[in-house]
N, C-alpha and C positions, 0 to 999 in steps of 0.2 A: 504493499499499499504506499501511503505517502510518509514523507518525513516532515512533521510539524512542529514549528517553534511556536510555543504558547506564551504569550506576554500577558500577564495577569497578577495584579498586586493582591488580590483577596485569596487568601491561603485556602479556604475550603472551597472556592470555585476553581482555584488552580488544580487541586487534587481530584475534586469531581470530574472536571474536563480531562485531565489527564487518564483517568481510570476509564472513561467511557470512549475516549479515542484509542487507547490501547485495545479495549475490547474489539473495537472495530478493525483492529490490525496495523494501526499507524504506529509510526516510531515518535515519540513526542520527547522534545527537550523543553525545559522549563525557564523561564525568566520571570523573576519575582519583581522587577523594576527598582529594586534597591539602588537607584542612582546608577544602574548599569547602562552602558553604551550600547543601546538596543541595535543600532544599526551595525555597529561593529560585530556584534554578536552574531546578527543574521548573516552578514558577509563571511564570516568564519564558519558558520553552519551550513550555508547554503540550502535551507529546507525547501521543500515544494510548496508548503503552505505556511503562511503566517498568520496566526488568530491573535489579535491584539486589542486590549480593551482601549477605549477612548480617554477614559478618565483615569489615569495612572497617579498614584499617590505623589511621585517626584517629577512626572513628565507628562506632556500632553500627546495622546496617541495619534492626533491628527498632524501635529507638528512633526512627529516621527516618521509619519507616512510620507509627508512632504518631502523629507530628508532622503527617504528611501529612493523615491522617484529622481532625486538628483543623481543618484547612481548608475553606472553602466553595469548592469548586472549580467554576468555570463551565463545565466541559466533563468528559466522561466518561474516566476514567483507569483503564487496566487494569494492576494490579501484579503483577509476577512476581518473586518472591524467589528467590534460589540460593544454596546452600552445599554444601560437602563433607560437612557434616554433617546427619543426618537431622533437620532443624528444621520440617519440613512443618507439623506441628501448631501449633508456636509462631508461625510466620508466618501461617497461615490465622486463627489466633485473634487475632492482631494487626491482621487486615484485608487481607492479601494475597489476591488472586485466584487465584493459582496459586504453585506451588513447583516449582523445579528442582534436581535433584540433580546435584551435580558429581562426576565429570567430565560435563559436558551432552552429551547424545546430541543430534545435529543433528534426528533425527526428533521428539524430545520437544519441543524447542524450536519447531519447525515446527507441531506439533500445538497447543501453548499458544498461539501467535499466530494461529492459526486460530480458536481458541476466543475469543480476545480480539475479533477482528473481528466475530463473530457476537453479539457482546454488545451 
């Protein structure tokens, strides 16, 4: 399946999503946002999919998304943004491939990941 980089600052959500994604057969790397350079981590990991919360404790997910799009990536990256607020438009405008509304529904997450694999 896919290699996924999950950027989520809520520990419970991080573990829940990791477990769900691994059950689906994905390899999951976690970033807790402890002021970590997410772009640098993403470049080193080269995931197939990046799932990132918009409202991170120490960083703004939309600003990180814009930084990612300034990079010349040597691989195809599918970016899913997630938030408890309906920021779908803002995320898609900033370059996200998809948006997940929290609380996340497993069916929607699976649907979005299937979309990523077909790209």
